[in-house]
N, C-alpha and C positions, 0 to 999 in steps of 0.2 A: 131859673135854669138857663144855661147857655145853649143856643141853638147850634146843633151840629148838623150841617148838611152832609148827607151820606157821601163819602168819597167813593168814587167808582172803584170797583175791584180791579186790580191789575190783571190784565190778560197776559197770555204768553207774549214775549217781546215780538214786535212786528218787524224786527230787523232781520237781515239775512242770518241764516243759521250760524251760530258761533259755537266755539268749544264750550261744553258745559262747565259750570262752576264746580269746584270741588264739593263733594257732599260732606255735610257735617251732621253727626248724630245729635239729636236733642229730644228731650222729653218735654220741651216747652213749645211744641207745635200742637195744633188742635188735632185730636185724634178723630178719624172718620168712623172708628168703631171702638166701643168700650175696651175691647181686648188690647188695643194699642197703648193703653195707659201704662202697661207694664213693659212694653217693648219699645225702645226708642225708634223714632222714625228718622229717615235721612232728610236733611234739608238740601234742596237743590237750588233754591232762590232765596235771596234775603227777604223777599216779600212774605215768605212762609214763617218768619220769626215773629212770634207773638209780641215780643217787646217792640219790634219795629212797627207792627200794626197799631199798637197802643200809642206809640210815639207819633204816628201819623194822625191818629185821632186828636192827640194833644195839640199838634201843629194846627189842625183845622180849627180847634177851639180858640187857640191864641189868635189866629188870623181873623176869625169872626169877631172876637172881642176888641181887637185893636183897630177895627174899622170905625169904632165909636168916635164921636167928635172929640172927646177929651184926649184920646191918643193921637189924633191928627195934629194936635197942637204940640205934642211932646214927641217930636221925631226921634230923639235919641232913645228914650225908653221903649217906644214902639219897635224901633229897629233892633234894639238889643234883645227884646223879648222874642221877636220873630227869629232872629239869628240863633238864639239859644235853643229854641225848639227844633228848628231845621237842623242845627248841628247835632242834636240828639239822634234824629232819624238818620242823618247822613253818616255819622260815625258807626252806627250799627251796620249800615249797608257797606261802608268801606271796609270795616273789619271783616265782614263776611268774605270778601274777596281775597283776604290775606291767606298766605299759604301755611300758616301754623296757628295752633291754638294760642300760644303766647302773644303773637301779634294781634290776633282777633281780640283777646282779652284786653290788650292795651287800648284798642279802639273802643271797646265796650266801656272801659274806664272813663275815657273822654266823654262818651255819651252820657254816663251817669253824672259826670261833673257838669255837663251842659244842662241837664234836667234840674240839678241843684241850683245852678245859676239862675235858671228861670224862676224857681221858687223864691229866690231872693228878690228878683224883679217884681214878682207878684206883691210882695210887701210894699214896695215903693208905689205900685199902682193903687193898692188899697189905701195907703197913707195919704196919697194925693187925691183920693176921692174918684179915681178913674173907674174903679170897680167896687161893687158892694161886697159885703161879707159873704153872701151866698155864692157869688161868682168866684171870689177868692178861694173859698173852701172847695168848690168843684174843680177848679184848675189845679190847685195845690194837691188835691187828692189824686188827680190823673197823673201829675208829675211824679208823685210818690209811687203810684202803681207802676209806672214805666221804670223807675229806678229799681224797684223790688224785682221786677221781671228781669232786668238786665243783670242785677246782682246774682239772681238765681242761675241765670244762664252762664255767667262767669264761673260760678261754683261748679256747675256741671262740666264746663270745658276744662277746668283745672284737673278734674278727676278722670277725664276721658281724652285720650290722644286721638288725633285724626288717623285714619288708616293710611298706610304707607303709599297707597296708590292714589291718594287724594290731593296730590300736588298738581299745579298747573303745568 
C-alpha cells in the first residue's frame, strides 16, 4: 500500500476579503446531515468538490511514489505523471471559477483527460519496473475514482443551469 500523508485541510483563505465565487449546486458534496442527500447543496469553494478532494489525494500518492529512486532517474516520466495529476486538480479548480456550466464542463473534461493520461503513464511505470502491481492497482483505481466523480459532476451540471445571479 502506498503511504498517503494526510494533506492538511484547507482553511478559509487568509487573503483579504474577496468577492465570493459563484455558487454552484451539486449533489457531489459531502452532506453534513443525511437529509441533505436529497437536497443539493451550494458549492462556494472549489475545495468543496469531492472530485477535487480525490484528485488531491491522487496527487499526493503520485508525488509520494515518484520520490522513489527509479523515478529520480527517469525525469521525463516522473514529470509527466506529476503534471498530469496536478492538471487534473487544477482544471477542476479553474473550471469552478468559470461563469457558466458549459465552460465548467469543458474544464472538467480536461481534468478527466489528464486523469486518463496519468493512467497511461502508470502502465509505463509498471512496465519499467518502477512500481509493482499493487501500487499500480491502487493508483489506477484512484485515478478511475477521480474520473468517475468528474463524469458524474459533468452529468449533473449538464442537467442543472446556474442561477442567473451566480455570475461574477
